[in-house]
TIRO-427349 format. One line per 8 residues: number of its first residue (from 1); their letters; for each residue y, x, z of C-alpha. Coordinates in steps of 0.5 Angstrom, whole numbers. Last residue first. Example, Ala and Ser with C-alpha at 12.3 -4.5 7.8 and 13.67 -1.06 7.14 Angstrom:
<lotors>
2) SA) -2,27,14; -9,25,16
</lotors>
This chain:
<lotors>
104) GGHSGPIT) -15,3,-20; -11,0,-25; -10,7,-29; -6,9,-23; -2,14,-27; 4,10,-28; 4,3,-24; 3,-3,-28
96) GIIEEARS) -4,-3,-27; -3,-4,-19; 0,-11,-21; -6,-13,-25; -11,-10,-20; -7,-14,-14; -8,-20,-19; -15,-19,-20
88) IALGRLRF) -17,-17,-13; -14,-24,-11; -9,-24,-5; -9,-29,0; -9,-23,6; -7,-16,4; -10,-12,9; -7,-5,9
80) VKSRSREG) -11,2,9; -7,8,11; -7,16,10; -1,19,13; -4,18,19; -1,15,26; -3,8,24; -8,10,20
72) SVLEVASR) -12,3,20; -12,-4,19; -4,-5,18; -3,-12,16; 0,-16,10; 0,-23,10; 6,-24,16; 11,-21,11
64) PLSFLDAL) 10,-26,6; 7,-24,-1; 10,-23,-7; 5,-17,-8; 11,-12,-9; 15,-15,-4; 9,-15,2; 8,-8,0
56) FAAVAANA) 15,-6,1; 15,-10,8; 8,-6,10; 11,0,8; 17,-1,12; 13,-3,18; 9,3,18; 15,8,17
48) RGEIPTAQ) 18,5,23; 12,5,27; 16,8,33; 18,14,29; 15,16,23; 22,16,19; 24,10,15; 26,12,7
40) VAIKLQAA) 19,10,5; 15,14,-1; 9,10,-3; 3,14,-6; -3,9,-8; -9,12,-5; -15,15,-9; -21,17,-5
32) AGEGYVGA) -26,12,-10; -23,16,-16; -18,21,-15; -13,23,-10; -6,21,-9; -3,16,-14; 5,15,-16; 11,15,-12
24) IATKKAGP) 12,8,-11; 19,7,-8; 23,7,-2; 29,12,-3; 31,19,0; 24,20,3; 23,20,10; 16,18,11
16) QARVALTV) 11,19,5; 5,14,6; -1,15,2; -4,8,2; -11,5,1; -11,-3,-1; -15,-8,2; -16,-15,-1
8) GDAVARLM) -16,-22,0; -19,-26,6; -27,-24,5; -25,-17,2; -24,-14,-5; -23,-7,-5; -17,-3,-8; -16,4,-8
</lotors>
């Protein structure tokens, strides 16, 4: 779900819009296809869910909102976000605290 890139890391996410609260809901899939499952209150209308996921990731990784960019999956539940300025070791450390993620 995490990959190192030149300016930070990319994170594969599975969005669940329309949830009761915005939170990590676990891990979707296994191995190389694993995605961090994030439930968001926002609806998938006019990019609201994408913006909510990006804001949540910025908070989770202590990054400015401008450092979180949607790379792919604008209209899909499966998305990839670029987290600029984040070391893969730090990202793995944070993800590793999530139950069921196995640091993955």
